[in-house]
C-alpha positions as CSV (number, residue, x, y, z in Angstrom):
1,M,33.8,9.3,3.4
2,S,33.0,7.6,0.1
3,L,31.8,4.0,0.1
4,A,34.8,2.9,-1.9
5,R,37.1,4.0,0.9
6,L,35.2,2.0,3.5
7,K,36.9,-1.1,2.4
8,K,40.4,0.3,3.0
9,V,39.4,1.4,6.5
10,R,37.9,-2.0,7.2
11,I,41.1,-3.8,6.0
12,A,43.3,-1.5,8.1
13,V,41.2,-2.0,11.3
14,S,40.9,-5.8,10.7
15,I,44.6,-6.2,10.3
16,L,45.2,-4.3,13.5
17,F,42.8,-6.5,15.5
18,F,44.3,-9.6,13.9
19,A,47.9,-8.7,14.5
20,L,47.3,-7.7,18.2
21,T,45.2,-10.7,19.0
22,A,47.7,-13.1,17.3
23,F,50.6,-11.4,19.2
24,L,48.9,-12.1,22.5
25,F,49.3,-15.8,21.8
26,L,52.7,-15.7,20.2
27,D,54.4,-13.3,22.7
28,F,56.5,-16.0,24.5
29,K,59.0,-13.4,25.6
30,S,56.4,-11.2,27.3
31,F,57.1,-8.0,25.3
32,L,53.6,-6.7,26.1
33,P,52.3,-6.3,29.7
34,L,49.5,-8.7,30.6
35,T,47.1,-5.9,31.2
36,V,47.0,-5.2,27.4
37,N,45.0,-8.4,26.9
38,K,41.8,-7.1,28.3
39,Y,41.9,-4.1,26.0
40,V,42.7,-6.0,22.9
41,L,40.0,-8.7,23.5
42,Y,37.4,-6.4,24.9
43,L,35.2,-6.6,21.8
44,Q,35.4,-10.3,21.3
45,F,31.7,-11.3,21.4
46,V,31.6,-14.7,23.3
47,P,34.2,-13.8,25.9
48,S,32.5,-10.5,26.6
49,V,29.1,-12.1,27.1
50,L,30.6,-14.8,29.4
51,K,32.5,-12.3,31.4
52,F,29.4,-10.2,31.9
53,I,27.5,-13.3,33.2
54,N,30.4,-14.2,35.6
55,V,31.2,-10.8,37.1
56,F,27.9,-9.0,36.2
57,S,29.6,-5.7,35.4
58,L,28.4,-3.1,33.0
59,L,32.0,-2.5,32.1
60,A,32.3,-6.1,31.0
61,A,28.9,-5.9,29.1
62,A,30.0,-2.9,27.1
63,G,32.0,-5.1,24.8
64,F,29.3,-7.3,23.4
65,I,26.7,-4.5,23.7
66,F,28.9,-2.4,21.4
67,V,29.0,-5.3,18.9
68,I,25.2,-5.7,19.1
69,V,24.6,-1.9,18.5
70,L,27.1,-1.9,15.7
71,S,25.3,-4.9,14.1
72,L,21.9,-3.1,14.5
73,F,23.3,-0.1,12.7
74,F,25.6,-1.5,10.0
75,G,25.2,-5.3,9.9
76,R,27.9,-7.9,10.6
77,V,30.9,-5.5,10.8
78,Y,32.2,-7.6,13.7
79,C,32.7,-10.6,11.3
80,S,34.8,-8.6,8.8
81,T,36.7,-6.3,11.1
82,I,37.0,-7.5,14.7
83,C,36.9,-11.3,14.5
84,P,40.5,-12.6,14.0
85,L,39.2,-15.9,12.5
86,G,37.3,-13.8,9.9
87,T,40.5,-12.0,9.0
88,L,42.4,-15.3,8.8
89,Q,39.8,-16.4,6.2
90,D,40.2,-13.2,4.3
91,L,44.0,-13.7,4.2
92,A,43.5,-17.2,2.9
93,I,41.2,-15.9,0.1
94,Y,43.6,-13.1,-0.7
95,F,46.7,-15.3,-1.1
96,S,44.7,-18.0,-2.9
97,R,43.8,-15.4,-5.6
98,K,47.5,-14.5,-5.9
99,F,48.5,-18.1,-6.6
100,R,45.5,-19.0,-8.7
101,R,46.0,-19.3,-12.4
102,K,42.5,-17.9,-13.2
103,K,42.4,-14.5,-11.7
104,K,38.7,-14.4,-12.0
105,S,36.9,-14.9,-8.8
106,R,34.8,-18.1,-8.5
107,F,32.3,-16.7,-5.9
108,H,28.6,-16.9,-6.7
109,Y,25.3,-16.7,-5.0
110,L,24.8,-19.5,-2.5
111,K,21.4,-20.5,-1.2
112,A,21.1,-20.0,2.6
113,N,21.2,-23.3,4.5
114,N,19.2,-22.1,7.5
115,F,18.7,-25.6,8.9
116,L,22.5,-26.0,9.2
117,R,23.5,-22.6,10.6
118,Y,20.6,-22.3,13.0
119,G,21.1,-25.8,14.1
120,F,24.8,-25.1,14.9
121,L,23.6,-22.0,16.8
122,A,21.2,-24.0,18.9
123,I,23.7,-26.8,19.6
124,S,26.2,-24.1,20.7
125,V,24.0,-22.0,22.9
126,I,21.4,-24.3,24.5
127,P,23.9,-26.6,26.4
128,V,25.5,-23.5,27.9
129,F,22.4,-23.0,30.0
130,F,22.9,-26.5,31.4
131,G,26.6,-25.9,32.3
132,S,28.2,-27.5,29.2
133,M,30.7,-25.5,27.0
134,F,31.6,-28.5,24.9
135,A,30.0,-27.3,21.6
136,L,30.8,-23.7,22.1
137,D,34.5,-24.6,22.8
138,L,34.6,-26.3,19.4
139,L,32.7,-23.6,17.4
140,D,33.4,-20.2,18.9
141,P,35.5,-18.3,16.3
142,Y,37.7,-16.4,18.8
143,S,38.5,-19.5,20.8
144,N,39.3,-21.5,17.7
145,F,41.7,-18.8,16.5
146,G,43.3,-18.9,20.0
147,K,43.7,-22.7,19.8
148,I,45.3,-22.4,16.3
149,S,47.6,-19.7,17.5
150,A,48.7,-21.5,20.7
151,N,49.0,-25.0,19.3
152,L,50.2,-24.4,15.7
153,F,51.6,-20.9,15.2
154,R,53.3,-20.5,18.6
155,P,55.5,-23.7,18.2
156,V,56.5,-22.6,14.7
157,V,57.5,-19.1,16.0
158,V,59.4,-20.7,18.9
159,F,61.2,-23.1,16.5
160,L,62.2,-20.2,14.2
161,N,63.4,-18.2,17.2
162,N,65.5,-21.0,18.5
163,S,67.0,-21.8,15.1
164,A,67.9,-18.1,14.7
165,A,69.4,-18.0,18.2
166,Y,71.6,-21.1,17.6
167,A,72.7,-19.7,14.3
168,L,73.6,-16.3,15.7
169,E,75.4,-18.0,18.6
170,K,78.0,-19.4,16.2
171,F,78.9,-15.8,15.4
172,Q,79.2,-14.8,19.0
173,N,75.9,-12.9,18.7
174,Y,73.6,-13.4,21.7
175,S,70.9,-10.9,20.8
176,L,68.4,-13.8,20.7
177,Y,68.0,-16.5,23.3
178,P,66.4,-19.9,22.9
179,F,63.0,-20.6,24.5
180,E,62.2,-24.0,25.9
181,L,58.8,-25.3,24.8
182,R,58.2,-28.0,27.4
183,T,55.5,-29.9,25.5
184,V,53.0,-29.6,22.6
185,S,49.5,-31.0,23.2
186,L,48.8,-33.7,20.6
187,L,45.1,-33.3,20.9
188,G,45.3,-29.5,20.7
189,A,47.6,-29.6,17.7
190,V,45.6,-32.2,15.8
191,F,42.3,-30.4,16.4
192,S,43.8,-27.0,15.5
193,L,45.3,-28.4,12.3
194,F,42.1,-30.0,11.3
195,F,40.1,-26.9,12.0
196,L,42.6,-24.6,10.2
197,A,42.5,-26.9,7.2
198,L,38.7,-26.9,7.2
199,V,38.4,-23.2,7.4
200,I,41.1,-22.6,4.7
201,I,39.5,-25.1,2.3
202,M,36.0,-23.6,2.9
203,S,37.2,-20.0,2.5
204,V,39.3,-20.6,-0.6
205,S,36.6,-22.5,-2.4
206,K,33.4,-20.9,-1.1
207,G,34.5,-17.7,0.6
208,R,33.0,-17.1,4.1
209,L,31.1,-20.3,4.0
210,Y,32.2,-21.2,7.6
211,C,30.9,-17.9,8.9
212,N,27.5,-18.4,7.2
213,S,27.0,-22.1,7.9
214,I,28.8,-23.2,11.1
215,C,29.9,-20.1,13.2
216,P,27.3,-19.5,16.0
217,V,28.4,-15.9,16.4
218,G,28.0,-15.2,12.7
219,T,24.5,-16.7,12.7
220,L,23.4,-14.8,15.8
221,L,24.7,-11.5,14.5
222,G,23.1,-12.4,11.2
223,L,19.7,-12.5,12.9
224,L,20.3,-9.0,14.3
225,S,21.4,-7.8,10.9
226,R,18.0,-8.4,9.5
227,F,16.9,-5.4,11.6
228,S,19.9,-3.2,10.8
229,F,19.3,0.5,10.5
230,F,21.5,0.7,7.4
231,K,21.5,-2.3,5.0
232,I,23.6,-3.0,1.9
233,A,21.3,-3.2,-1.1
234,I,21.2,-2.9,-4.9
235,D,20.0,0.3,-6.3
236,Q,17.5,-0.9,-9.0
237,S,17.8,2.4,-10.9
238,R,21.6,2.2,-11.3
239,C,22.1,-1.6,-11.5
240,K,23.0,-2.9,-15.0
241,G,22.8,-6.5,-14.1
242,C,26.4,-7.2,-14.9
243,G,26.8,-9.6,-11.9
244,I,30.2,-8.4,-10.9
245,C,29.1,-7.7,-7.4
246,E,27.8,-11.3,-7.1
247,K,31.2,-12.7,-8.3
248,S,33.1,-10.6,-5.8
249,C,30.9,-11.4,-2.8
250,K,32.8,-13.8,-0.5
251,S,29.7,-14.4,1.5
252,G,27.7,-15.6,-1.5
253,C,24.8,-13.4,-0.4
254,I,24.2,-11.3,-3.5
255,D,21.7,-12.7,-6.0
256,N,22.1,-10.9,-9.3
257,K,19.0,-12.5,-10.8
258,S,16.6,-11.1,-8.2
259,R,19.0,-8.2,-7.4
260,T,18.7,-8.8,-3.7
261,V,21.2,-9.1,-0.8
262,D,20.7,-11.5,2.1
263,Y,21.4,-9.2,5.0
264,S,21.8,-12.1,7.5
265,R,24.7,-13.5,5.6
266,C,26.5,-10.3,4.5
267,V,29.6,-9.8,6.6
268,S,30.0,-6.1,5.5
269,C,33.4,-6.6,3.8
270,F,32.5,-3.8,1.3
271,D,34.2,-5.6,-1.6
272,C,31.1,-5.0,-3.7
273,F,31.4,-1.3,-3.3
274,N,34.7,-1.2,-5.1
275,V,33.9,-3.4,-8.1
276,C,30.5,-2.1,-9.2
277,P,31.1,0.1,-12.3
278,S,27.8,2.0,-12.0
279,Q,27.9,2.4,-8.2
280,G,24.7,0.5,-8.0
281,I,25.2,-1.1,-4.6
282,G,25.6,0.6,-1.3
283,Y,23.9,1.2,2.0
284,L,20.1,1.4,1.8
285,K,18.6,4.6,3.2
286,P,16.8,4.0,6.5
287,F,13.1,3.2,6.4
288,K,13.2,2.7,2.6
289,K,10.7,0.1,1.6
290,K,12.1,-3.2,0.5
291,S,11.1,-5.0,-2.6
292,N,8.4,-7.7,-2.4
293,S,10.9,-10.4,-3.4
294,A,13.3,-9.5,-0.6
295,Q,10.4,-9.3,1.9
296,K,9.1,-12.8,0.9
297,E,12.6,-14.3,1.3
298,T,13.0,-12.8,4.7
299,D,9.6,-14.1,5.9
300,Y,10.3,-17.6,4.6
301,A,13.7,-17.6,6.4
302,K,12.1,-16.7,9.7
303,R,9.5,-19.4,9.4
304,E,12.1,-22.0,8.5
305,F,14.3,-20.9,11.4
306,I,11.4,-21.3,13.9
307,F,10.5,-24.7,12.7
308,K,13.9,-26.2,12.2
309,T,15.4,-24.8,15.4
310,S,12.5,-26.2,17.4
311,A,13.3,-29.6,15.9
312,Y,17.0,-29.2,17.0
313,I,16.0,-28.2,20.5
314,L,13.8,-31.3,20.8
315,G,16.7,-33.4,19.6
316,L,19.2,-32.1,22.2
317,S,17.9,-34.3,25.0
318,G,20.8,-36.6,24.4
319,F,23.2,-33.9,25.3
320,A,22.8,-34.8,29.0
321,F,25.7,-37.2,28.7
322,L,28.0,-34.2,28.5
323,Q,27.1,-33.2,32.1
324,K,29.1,-36.1,33.6
325,K,31.2,-34.8,36.4
326,P,35.0,-35.6,36.2
327,K,35.9,-38.2,38.7
328,S,39.3,-39.7,38.1
329,Y,42.3,-39.8,35.8
330,K,42.8,-43.6,35.9
331,N,41.7,-46.8,37.5
332,N,41.7,-46.6,41.3
333,S,44.0,-49.6,41.5
334,V,47.1,-47.3,41.1
335,P,48.2,-45.9,44.5
336,T,48.8,-42.4,43.0
337,T,45.4,-42.1,41.3
338,K,44.1,-38.6,41.3
339,Q,40.4,-38.4,42.0
340,T,40.0,-34.8,41.0
341,P,41.9,-32.7,38.3
342,L,43.3,-29.3,39.2
343,T,42.1,-26.0,37.7
344,P,44.1,-22.8,37.6
345,P,44.2,-20.3,40.5
346,G,41.3,-17.9,40.3
347,S,39.0,-20.4,38.6
348,M,37.2,-21.1,41.9
349,G,36.8,-24.8,41.2
350,I,35.8,-27.3,38.6
351,E,32.1,-26.4,38.2
352,H,32.7,-22.7,37.6
353,F,35.7,-23.3,35.4
354,T,34.3,-26.0,33.1
355,S,31.0,-24.1,32.7
356,T,32.7,-20.9,31.6
357,C,36.0,-21.6,29.9
358,T,35.8,-21.6,26.0
359,A,39.3,-23.2,25.7
360,C,40.9,-20.3,23.9
361,H,44.2,-21.3,25.4
362,L,45.3,-17.7,26.1
363,C,46.2,-18.6,29.7
364,I,48.2,-21.6,28.3
365,S,50.2,-19.1,26.2
366,A,50.6,-16.7,29.0
367,C,51.8,-19.2,31.7
368,P,55.6,-18.7,32.0
369,A,55.9,-22.1,33.8
370,Q,53.9,-23.9,31.1
371,V,52.1,-25.9,33.8
372,L,48.7,-25.2,32.1
373,Q,48.1,-27.7,29.3
374,P,45.0,-28.6,27.3
375,S,43.0,-31.4,28.9
376,Y,41.9,-34.7,27.3
377,L,39.2,-36.2,29.3
378,E,40.3,-35.0,32.8
379,F,37.2,-32.9,33.0
380,G,35.0,-35.3,31.1
381,L,33.8,-34.8,27.5
382,R,32.3,-31.4,28.3
383,G,35.7,-30.0,29.3
384,M,37.8,-31.4,26.5
385,M,40.8,-29.1,25.6
386,Q,40.1,-26.8,28.6
387,P,43.3,-26.1,30.5
388,H,44.3,-28.1,33.5
389,M,47.3,-28.1,35.8
390,D,49.7,-30.7,34.5
391,Y,52.3,-31.2,37.2
392,R,54.2,-33.8,35.1
393,T,55.1,-31.0,32.7
394,S,55.8,-28.2,35.3
395,F,54.5,-26.6,38.4
396,C,52.7,-23.3,39.3
397,N,55.1,-20.5,40.1
398,F,54.5,-19.2,43.7
399,E,55.1,-15.6,42.6
400,C,53.0,-15.6,39.4
401,V,49.4,-14.6,38.7
402,A,49.7,-14.4,34.9
403,C,46.7,-16.6,34.1
404,T,44.4,-14.7,36.4
405,E,45.2,-11.4,34.5
406,V,44.6,-12.6,30.9
407,C,41.4,-14.6,30.9
408,P,38.9,-12.7,28.7
409,N,35.7,-14.4,29.8
410,G,35.9,-14.7,33.6
411,A,36.6,-18.4,33.8
412,I,39.8,-17.4,35.7
413,L,39.1,-14.4,37.9
414,P,41.8,-11.9,38.9
415,L,43.7,-12.6,42.1
416,T,46.3,-10.5,43.8
417,L,49.6,-12.2,44.6
418,E,48.7,-12.3,48.3
419,Q,45.4,-14.0,47.5
420,K,46.9,-16.5,45.2
421,K,49.5,-17.5,47.8
422,L,46.6,-18.7,50.0
423,T,44.4,-20.2,47.3
424,Q,44.4,-23.9,47.8
425,L,44.0,-25.7,44.4
426,G,44.5,-29.1,46.0
427,K,46.1,-30.9,48.8
428,V,49.4,-32.8,48.9
429,R,49.4,-36.6,49.3
430,F,52.4,-38.7,50.2
431,V,52.8,-42.4,49.3
432,K,55.6,-43.7,51.5
433,D,55.9,-47.0,49.7
434,D,56.8,-45.2,46.5
435,C,59.4,-42.8,48.0
436,I,62.9,-43.6,46.9
437,V,64.1,-42.9,50.5
438,K,62.3,-46.2,51.4
439,T,62.6,-48.1,48.1
440,E,66.3,-47.2,47.3
441,N,67.4,-46.5,50.9
442,T,68.9,-43.2,49.8
443,D,68.7,-39.5,50.5
444,C,66.4,-37.3,48.5
445,G,64.3,-34.4,49.9
446,A,63.6,-32.8,46.5
447,C,59.9,-32.3,47.3
448,S,60.7,-30.4,50.5
449,E,63.3,-28.3,48.8
450,H,60.9,-27.1,46.2
451,C,57.8,-26.5,48.4
452,P,57.3,-22.7,48.8
453,T,55.1,-23.0,51.9
454,K,57.0,-25.8,53.6
455,A,53.9,-28.0,53.6
456,V,56.5,-30.8,53.0
457,N,59.2,-31.2,55.7
458,M,61.8,-33.8,56.1
459,V,61.8,-35.8,59.4
460,P,64.1,-38.5,60.7
461,Y,63.6,-41.9,59.2
462,I,66.2,-44.6,59.6
463,G,69.7,-43.9,60.6
464,K,70.8,-40.7,58.9
465,L,68.0,-40.8,56.4
466,S,65.1,-38.4,56.4
467,I,61.7,-38.9,54.8
468,P,58.9,-36.4,53.8
469,Q,56.1,-35.4,56.2
470,V,53.2,-33.4,54.8
471,N,50.9,-30.7,56.2
472,D,48.0,-30.3,53.8
473,E,46.6,-27.4,55.8
474,I,49.2,-25.0,54.5
475,C,49.6,-26.7,51.1
476,I,48.3,-24.6,48.2
477,G,48.6,-27.4,45.6
478,C,51.2,-25.7,43.4
479,G,52.6,-29.0,42.4
480,A,56.3,-28.1,42.9
481,C,56.7,-31.3,45.1
482,E,55.1,-33.5,42.5
483,Y,57.1,-32.1,39.6
484,A,60.4,-32.5,41.5
485,C,59.7,-36.0,42.8
486,P,62.1,-38.4,41.0
487,A,60.2,-41.6,41.8
488,K,59.1,-43.6,38.7
489,P,56.7,-44.7,37.2
490,F,54.4,-43.3,39.9
491,K,55.1,-40.2,41.9
492,A,55.6,-40.7,45.6
493,I,54.1,-37.3,46.3
494,Y,51.3,-35.7,44.3
495,V,48.5,-33.1,44.6
496,E,44.9,-34.1,44.9
497,G,42.7,-31.4,43.4
498,N,40.0,-29.6,45.3
499,P,36.6,-29.6,43.5
500,V,36.1,-26.1,45.0
501,H,39.1,-24.1,45.8
502,L,39.8,-23.5,49.5
503,K,41.8,-21.1,51.5
504,A,45.0,-22.5,52.9
505,K,46.3,-21.6,56.3
506,K,49.1,-19.1,56.4
507,P,52.5,-20.8,57.1
508,E,54.0,-19.9,60.4
509,I,57.4,-18.1,60.0
510,K,59.7,-19.1,62.8
511,K,62.5,-16.8,63.6
512,L,65.8,-18.3,64.2
513,E,67.2,-17.1,67.6
514,E,70.9,-17.1,68.0
515,K,72.6,-16.0,71.2
516,V,75.6,-13.8,70.5
517,D,78.2,-13.1,73.0
518,Y,79.1,-9.4,72.4
519,K,81.9,-9.6,74.9
520,E,83.8,-12.1,72.8
521,D,86.6,-10.6,70.7
522,F,85.9,-10.0,67.0
523,P,87.1,-13.1,65.2
524,F,89.1,-11.2,62.6
């Protein structure tokens, strides 16, 4: 295959990865089976690493190992082909050129800011070893693409679907049906909008500047790319010094003056292959000796990395404040104060979940009940925007394990339906003084009607009235009772989260025995 065709292949593969990944978040009608998720996201770098750490499986490790091997052979192909955020930036660059008056590209060589990019890498990685995902949640490219898709693109798609459904309904056409989006997280939407605007502005003005200055995955793979078996380089014998390759380089890593390529910042987009009139740029043959200028630049970058990253590590001592354990939602003066937030089934508990989840919001998109919502400070600062069970929005479906099947990094581990039905996320609590049976002297029983395990039963109260009675041993903490409770402003019944998930007792099924007189004549 000629080098010029590599770009077409890369574009086709990147669009495929981008479309499939985006569809996972936008598929609110569940066209694709949930099992497709693990195949589509198998090569996403950070989720693959975290899943390997959590389940310690060679199968889970194969994803990021493949990316590492690919980088050691051909450089940062992941950034230009597999990463959906990288493709999103390429799309922004492409359309900006279409609407730009000056068709000439404005890209030029940019000096590497190693202090900035290695600093962001240190800030992202080091806290992970101390149980904090805060920085990685904010900087991981896949997770940020997920937040953008779930909090911005998905509501837009739902709005367009509902608008089309209502329009078709007027013509007696019911091929589309409206979808109820229960709520949109303000924090998730604001952060996603800010991040999307930042990435688009950076990519339109400076190309892949985000990938080469902020993205921790890009920086890490850039370090590996210094040792790539095949490297993109300028052929001194063919190069005419026209500078077209530098102007087309979206990474700003080609220096036409010194005729060198910064391998650590090259994202292997192959744009330079197509524009060079003399075919003077391509993959350097293995073991070919590099020029002195390139060697000196590499040595300097390594020394700068060691020195400045060490300074960052020493300055991270203040990061300890992120390790504060989540304690309560509100002031304890409110009778229905929750001391512990609830994590999804399969997450094992708060510690495992908050130290593993990258807040990609795929489980939020997959949850049919929409009970999973981005958190604010429920888990403390370190767990900001990680999903939590919001029982004011909805409740966990007793017959559903969707979130356990889609998590790409092992923060939510797979559960069978039988296991999920006995996994206790929390325990039910009843505040009699807030119940409308007592305050309004009226019938209710909504909590008992919705409880799938009958952990809430109605018992005689006053006269013909009945009032709830709870059995937290068989409660699984699904939140159906809390969601159904009509009491305001505070729920009379709510679920207190378990810091570590427990196993609930299996409810006893009592058979109704009815004596039948077979000698009696048939009634009709």
